[in-house]
C-alpha positions as CSV (number, residue, x, y, z in Angstrom):
1,X,139.3,158.1,19.2
2,X,140.0,154.3,19.4
3,X,143.3,154.7,17.5
4,X,144.9,156.6,20.5
5,X,146.7,154.7,23.2
6,X,144.8,154.1,26.3
7,X,147.9,155.9,28.2
8,X,148.0,158.9,25.9
9,X,144.1,159.6,25.4
10,X,144.0,162.1,28.3
11,X,147.5,163.9,27.6
12,X,145.7,167.5,27.5
13,X,147.5,170.7,28.2
14,X,144.1,172.3,29.0
15,X,143.5,169.6,31.4
16,X,146.7,169.8,33.2
17,X,146.7,173.6,33.2
18,X,143.4,173.6,35.2
19,X,144.7,171.2,37.6
20,X,148.1,172.8,38.4
21,X,147.0,176.5,38.2
22,X,146.0,176.0,41.9
23,X,149.3,175.2,42.9
24,X,151.2,178.1,41.2
25,X,148.8,180.3,42.9
26,X,149.5,178.5,46.3
27,X,153.2,178.7,45.7
28,X,153.0,182.5,45.3
29,X,150.5,182.9,48.2
30,X,152.7,180.9,50.7
31,X,155.2,183.6,50.8
32,X,152.7,186.4,51.5
33,X,151.2,184.0,54.0
34,X,154.4,184.0,55.7
35,X,154.4,187.8,56.4
36,X,150.6,187.8,57.6
37,X,151.1,184.8,59.8
38,X,154.1,186.3,61.7
39,X,153.0,189.8,61.8
40,X,149.2,189.7,62.0
41,X,148.9,186.3,63.7
42,X,148.1,182.9,62.4
43,X,144.1,183.7,62.8
44,X,144.4,186.7,60.2
45,X,146.3,184.4,57.8
46,X,143.3,181.5,58.0
47,X,140.7,184.2,57.9
48,X,142.2,185.5,54.3
49,X,142.5,182.1,53.2
50,X,138.9,181.3,53.8
51,X,137.9,184.4,52.2
52,X,140.0,183.5,49.1
53,X,138.3,180.2,49.1
54,X,135.0,181.7,49.0
55,X,135.8,183.6,46.2
56,X,137.3,180.8,44.1
57,X,134.1,178.7,44.7
58,X,131.7,181.6,43.4
59,X,134.0,182.3,40.4
60,X,134.2,178.9,39.5
61,X,130.6,177.9,39.7
62,X,129.4,181.2,38.0
63,X,132.1,180.7,34.9
64,X,131.3,181.2,31.4
65,X,134.4,180.3,30.0
66,X,137.8,178.8,30.7
67,X,139.3,182.0,31.8
68,X,136.9,182.4,34.5
69,X,137.5,178.6,35.4
70,X,140.9,179.1,35.9
71,X,140.7,182.3,37.9
72,X,138.4,180.6,40.2
73,X,141.0,177.8,40.5
74,X,143.8,180.5,41.3
75,X,141.6,182.0,44.1
76,X,141.4,178.4,45.7
77,X,145.1,178.2,45.3
78,X,145.7,181.3,47.1
79,X,143.4,180.1,49.9
80,X,145.1,176.8,50.2
81,X,148.6,178.8,50.3
82,X,147.5,180.8,53.3
83,X,145.7,178.1,55.3
84,X,148.5,175.6,54.6
85,X,150.8,177.7,56.0
86,X,148.8,178.7,59.1
87,X,146.8,175.9,60.0
88,X,149.1,173.2,60.9
89,X,151.1,176.2,62.6
90,X,148.1,177.1,64.8
91,X,147.2,173.4,65.6
92,X,151.1,172.6,66.7
93,X,151.2,175.9,68.8
94,X,147.8,175.3,70.7
95,X,148.4,171.7,71.3
96,X,149.9,170.2,74.5
97,X,153.0,168.2,73.5
98,X,151.9,164.8,74.2
99,X,148.9,165.3,72.0
100,X,150.7,167.5,69.3
101,X,150.6,164.6,66.7
102,X,147.0,164.0,67.1
103,X,146.0,167.3,66.7
104,X,148.0,168.0,63.7
105,X,147.1,164.8,62.0
106,X,143.4,166.0,62.5
107,X,144.3,168.6,59.7
108,X,145.2,166.0,57.4
109,X,141.9,163.8,58.4
110,X,139.7,166.9,57.6
111,X,141.4,167.1,54.1
112,X,141.1,163.3,53.4
113,X,137.3,163.8,54.4
114,X,137.2,166.6,52.0
115,X,138.3,164.5,49.2
116,X,135.8,161.8,49.7
117,X,133.2,164.4,49.9
118,X,134.2,166.0,46.5
119,X,134.2,162.3,45.0
120,X,130.9,161.5,46.2
121,X,129.6,165.0,45.0
122,X,131.1,164.3,41.7
123,X,129.6,161.0,41.4
124,X,126.2,162.3,41.7
125,X,126.6,165.5,39.7
126,X,128.0,163.6,36.9
127,X,124.5,161.8,36.5
128,X,122.8,165.3,36.3
129,X,121.3,165.6,32.7
130,X,122.1,168.7,30.8
131,X,125.9,168.9,31.5
132,X,125.8,171.5,34.2
133,X,126.5,169.1,37.2
134,X,130.1,170.7,37.1
135,X,128.8,174.2,38.6
136,X,127.5,172.5,41.4
137,X,130.6,170.7,42.3
138,X,132.6,173.8,41.8
139,X,130.2,175.9,44.0
140,X,130.2,173.4,46.8
141,X,133.8,174.6,47.8
142,X,131.9,177.5,49.2
143,X,130.6,175.1,52.0
144,X,133.7,174.5,53.6
145,X,134.9,177.7,52.7
146,X,132.2,179.2,54.7
147,X,133.2,176.8,57.6
148,X,136.7,178.0,57.8
149,X,136.0,181.6,57.5
150,X,133.3,182.1,59.9
151,X,134.8,179.5,62.4
152,X,138.2,181.5,62.2
153,X,136.0,184.7,63.5
154,X,135.4,182.9,66.9
155,X,139.2,181.5,67.2
156,X,141.5,183.0,69.7
157,X,145.2,183.8,68.6
158,X,147.8,181.4,69.8
159,X,149.7,182.3,73.1
160,X,153.2,182.0,70.7
161,X,151.6,184.6,68.5
162,X,150.3,186.9,71.1
163,X,153.8,187.2,72.9
164,X,155.5,187.4,69.5
165,X,153.5,190.4,68.4
166,X,153.9,192.3,71.8
167,X,150.5,191.6,73.5
168,X,150.2,191.5,77.4
169,X,152.4,188.7,78.8
170,X,149.3,188.3,80.9
171,X,147.0,188.1,78.4
172,X,149.2,185.3,76.9
173,X,149.7,183.6,80.2
174,X,146.1,183.6,81.0
175,X,145.1,182.1,77.6
176,X,147.9,179.3,78.0
177,X,146.4,178.6,81.3
178,X,142.9,178.2,79.9
179,X,143.9,175.9,76.7
180,X,146.2,173.7,79.0
181,X,143.5,173.3,81.6
182,X,145.9,174.1,84.7
183,X,147.2,177.2,86.6
184,X,150.9,176.1,86.7
185,X,152.3,177.0,83.0
186,X,155.3,178.8,84.2
187,X,157.8,176.6,82.6
188,X,156.0,176.5,79.1
189,X,155.3,180.4,79.4
190,X,159.0,181.0,80.0
191,X,159.9,179.0,77.2
192,X,157.5,181.0,75.0
193,X,158.9,184.3,76.2
194,X,162.4,183.5,75.7
195,X,161.6,182.2,72.2
196,X,159.7,185.3,71.4
197,X,162.8,187.5,72.4
198,X,164.8,185.4,70.4
199,X,162.4,185.8,67.4
200,X,162.0,189.5,67.7
201,X,165.9,189.9,67.1
202,X,165.4,188.2,63.8
203,X,164.5,190.8,61.3
204,X,165.0,188.9,58.2
205,X,163.6,185.1,58.8
206,X,164.3,184.0,55.5
207,X,167.8,184.9,55.5
208,X,168.2,183.6,59.0
209,X,167.2,180.1,58.1
210,X,170.1,179.7,55.8
211,X,172.6,179.9,58.9
212,X,174.5,176.8,59.4
213,X,172.7,175.9,63.0
214,X,169.3,175.7,61.2
215,X,170.5,173.6,58.5
216,X,168.6,170.3,59.9
217,X,165.4,172.4,59.7
218,X,166.1,173.8,56.2
219,X,166.8,170.3,55.0
220,X,163.8,169.0,56.3
221,X,161.6,171.8,55.3
222,X,162.6,171.1,51.6
223,X,163.1,167.4,51.4
224,X,160.2,166.4,53.5
225,X,157.4,167.9,51.1
226,X,159.6,167.1,48.0
227,X,159.3,163.4,49.1
228,X,155.8,163.8,50.0
229,X,154.8,164.7,46.5
230,X,156.9,162.2,44.5
231,X,155.5,159.2,46.3
232,X,153.1,159.5,43.4
233,X,150.1,160.6,45.8
234,X,148.8,163.2,43.5
235,X,148.9,160.8,40.3
236,X,146.3,158.8,42.5
237,X,144.7,162.0,43.9
238,X,144.0,164.1,40.8
239,X,144.2,161.4,38.2
240,X,142.7,158.4,39.7
241,X,139.4,158.4,37.5
242,X,141.7,158.8,34.3
243,X,143.9,156.0,35.6
244,X,140.7,153.8,35.9
245,X,139.4,155.2,32.5
246,X,142.7,154.1,31.1
247,X,142.2,150.4,32.2
248,X,138.4,150.8,30.6
249,X,136.4,151.7,33.2
250,X,133.3,153.8,33.0
251,X,133.0,157.4,34.1
252,X,130.9,156.5,36.8
253,X,132.5,153.4,37.9
254,X,136.0,155.5,37.7
255,X,134.5,158.1,40.1
256,X,133.1,155.5,42.5
257,X,136.5,153.7,42.7
258,X,137.8,157.1,44.0
259,X,135.3,157.3,46.6
260,X,136.3,153.7,48.0
261,X,140.2,154.7,47.9
262,X,139.3,157.6,49.6
263,X,137.5,156.0,52.4
264,X,140.6,153.7,52.7
265,X,143.1,156.7,52.9
266,X,140.8,158.4,55.5
267,X,140.6,155.4,57.8
268,X,144.3,155.0,57.8
269,X,144.8,158.9,58.5
270,X,142.4,158.2,61.5
271,X,144.6,155.5,62.7
272,X,147.7,157.6,62.4
273,X,146.1,160.2,64.4
274,X,145.4,157.7,67.3
275,X,148.7,156.1,67.4
276,X,151.2,158.8,66.3
277,X,151.8,160.0,69.8
278,X,152.4,156.5,71.3
279,X,154.7,154.8,68.7
280,X,156.3,158.0,67.2
281,X,156.9,159.5,64.0
282,X,159.7,157.4,62.5
283,X,158.3,154.1,62.8
284,X,155.1,154.9,60.8
285,X,157.1,156.6,58.2
286,X,159.2,153.4,57.9
287,X,156.0,151.1,58.0
288,X,154.2,153.3,55.6
289,X,156.7,153.7,53.2
290,X,157.3,149.9,52.5
291,X,153.6,149.3,52.1
292,X,153.9,152.1,49.4
293,X,156.7,150.7,47.7
294,X,155.3,147.3,47.5
295,X,151.8,148.5,46.2
296,X,153.8,150.8,43.4
297,X,155.5,148.0,42.1
298,X,152.7,145.6,42.0
299,X,150.5,148.3,40.4
300,X,153.0,149.0,37.9
301,X,153.4,145.3,37.1
302,X,149.7,144.9,36.5
303,X,149.6,147.8,34.2
304,X,152.6,146.7,32.2
305,X,151.5,143.1,31.8
306,X,147.8,143.9,31.3
307,X,147.2,147.1,30.1
308,X,147.8,147.5,26.5
309,X,147.5,150.3,24.0
310,X,144.3,149.4,23.2
311,X,141.4,147.4,24.7
312,X,140.4,147.2,28.5
313,X,141.2,145.5,31.5
314,X,139.8,142.3,32.5
315,X,137.4,143.0,35.7
316,X,139.4,140.3,38.0
317,X,142.5,142.7,37.3
318,X,140.6,146.0,37.7
319,X,139.6,144.8,41.1
320,X,143.3,143.7,42.0
321,X,144.4,147.3,40.6
322,X,141.8,148.6,43.3
323,X,143.1,146.6,46.0
324,X,146.7,147.3,45.7
325,X,145.7,151.2,45.3
326,X,143.8,151.1,48.3
327,X,147.1,149.1,50.0
328,X,149.0,152.0,48.5
329,X,146.5,154.6,50.4
330,X,146.7,152.7,53.6
331,X,150.6,153.2,53.7
332,X,150.3,157.0,52.6
333,X,147.4,157.7,55.1
334,X,149.5,156.0,57.9
335,X,152.7,158.0,57.2
336,X,153.7,160.5,54.6
337,X,150.3,161.9,54.2
338,X,149.8,163.4,57.7
339,X,153.4,163.2,59.0
340,X,154.7,165.2,56.1
341,X,152.6,168.2,57.6
342,X,153.1,167.2,61.2
343,X,156.8,166.9,61.3
344,X,157.4,170.3,59.4
345,X,155.1,172.2,61.7
346,X,156.7,171.1,64.8
347,X,160.5,171.2,64.2
348,X,161.2,175.1,63.7
349,X,162.4,177.4,66.5
350,X,159.9,180.4,66.6
351,X,162.3,182.9,65.1
352,X,162.3,181.2,61.6
353,X,159.0,179.4,62.3
354,X,157.0,181.3,59.7
355,X,159.6,181.4,57.2
356,X,160.4,177.5,57.6
357,X,156.6,176.5,57.1
358,X,156.3,179.1,54.1
359,X,159.4,177.0,52.5
360,X,157.8,173.9,53.3
361,X,154.5,175.0,51.6
362,X,156.3,176.6,48.9
363,X,158.4,173.3,48.0
364,X,155.3,171.2,48.2
365,X,153.5,173.6,45.6
366,X,156.3,173.7,43.2
367,X,156.8,169.7,43.1
368,X,152.9,169.2,43.0
369,X,152.9,171.7,40.0
370,X,155.7,169.8,38.2
371,X,154.1,166.4,39.1
372,X,150.7,167.5,37.9
373,X,152.2,169.1,34.8
374,X,154.2,166.1,33.5
375,X,152.1,163.4,34.6
376,X,149.9,163.0,31.8
377,X,152.7,163.2,29.5
378,X,154.8,160.9,31.6
379,X,152.0,158.3,31.3
380,X,151.8,158.7,27.7
381,X,155.2,158.1,27.2
382,X,156.6,156.0,30.0
383,X,153.4,154.1,30.2
384,X,153.4,151.5,33.1
385,X,157.0,152.6,33.8
386,X,155.9,155.8,35.6
387,X,154.8,153.4,38.7
388,X,158.3,152.2,39.0
389,X,159.7,155.8,38.7
390,X,157.5,156.9,41.6
391,X,158.4,153.4,43.5
392,X,161.9,154.6,43.3
393,X,161.6,157.8,44.9
394,X,159.6,156.0,47.6
395,X,162.6,153.8,48.4
396,X,165.0,156.7,48.4
397,X,162.5,158.6,51.0
398,X,162.3,155.7,53.3
399,X,166.2,155.3,53.5
400,X,166.3,159.1,54.1
401,X,163.8,158.7,57.2
402,X,166.0,155.8,58.4
403,X,169.1,157.6,58.5
404,X,168.5,161.5,58.8
405,X,165.1,162.0,60.5
406,X,165.5,162.2,64.4
407,X,162.2,161.2,66.3
408,X,160.2,164.3,67.7
409,X,157.5,162.5,69.9
410,X,157.0,164.1,73.2
411,X,159.5,167.0,72.7
412,X,157.9,170.4,73.5
413,X,157.8,172.6,70.5
414,X,160.1,175.4,72.1
415,X,162.8,172.6,73.0
416,X,162.9,171.1,69.7
417,X,166.7,171.7,69.2
418,X,167.4,168.7,71.6
419,X,166.5,166.3,68.9
420,X,169.2,167.7,66.6
421,X,171.7,167.9,69.1
422,X,171.3,164.3,69.8
423,X,171.3,163.1,66.3
424,X,174.6,161.3,64.7
425,X,174.6,163.8,61.9
426,X,173.0,166.9,62.6
427,X,174.7,167.4,65.9
428,X,177.8,168.8,63.7
429,X,175.7,171.6,62.6
430,X,173.9,172.7,65.7
431,X,176.3,172.4,68.5
């Protein structure tokens, strides 16, 4: 309908419901995942998530009505809830302290590769005549689902989880020696045993995390995922084709643009993985935040000046828009994308680790749901101002990192309390 504003043509409740249903399911699943991860191990939670992914892919691809589509999406959300809760913990517990950042960011690299793969698949399935290419797109989610499910069968449990669940200390120690590649693991093993004893004494981890001495971890478990999602990344991630369509680009060109920005974001996530254990977490947060802030304001300015309610954007400005969205993705891929998951997976002591990660994942899903649910309406009513809205949040979160996030580089995961004791503000809570 040519009478509808460019900014409002995709303001559809059905579209937002399909997108956001995954995150409501993930939110609910993350709390169940906390219990499974703590009592039955990280591996069990990974396997359950993989099985849920498989179910979602099968139902989505075979859908005959919108209700089946939503059910498939919900099953995928349950899988995301379980794997986002368990995989970062698994990686942080298995990795040596000096390589923990790189191992954990590998999780985000794989997510980014998945985004590129999905956009490439969508680009080609969009060209299938007959209108059934979407079934191929949804069904192919079963490929990575099969990898994580079958691969999870061959995973060993983490030493932390073995000790926490009462397995033989000798088995846990042999496993620790195997994954560290050295015989002398006494110091780390003793730290794990001590942390496990403290953990077993805690019967209600969600109640325990509210205690004053865990205030820094609780604040980070809420604010880091909150800030990660109000960067506007999901505006780019989920609605980039719609943004490009708003400027007048064709469907094929819009999807191709998404492939390009996906490659850029993935490349910078790999860069982050390579340097995070050398330069630290804080400096990457600050550099990435400034990049994202600049990009948001430039994109907002281009949209405000050149994208009107009707008509299309000149090709030169479309290219400029793509360049600055890529610049934004560079900042996110370097910082808040991977580090939002890394930092929150390494800061919790064992007795509240599973609960803390669940709060992190749940907050993530709540904020994603709200942003995804409201963005198309915001785009319709605020128009280009929506980019300045997210830019303001980026400025706030960059200041938060500067003042309140301590550096966690090279600190053993079971001795992380030292970073709070040495911080100018948080020491008043933990001492």
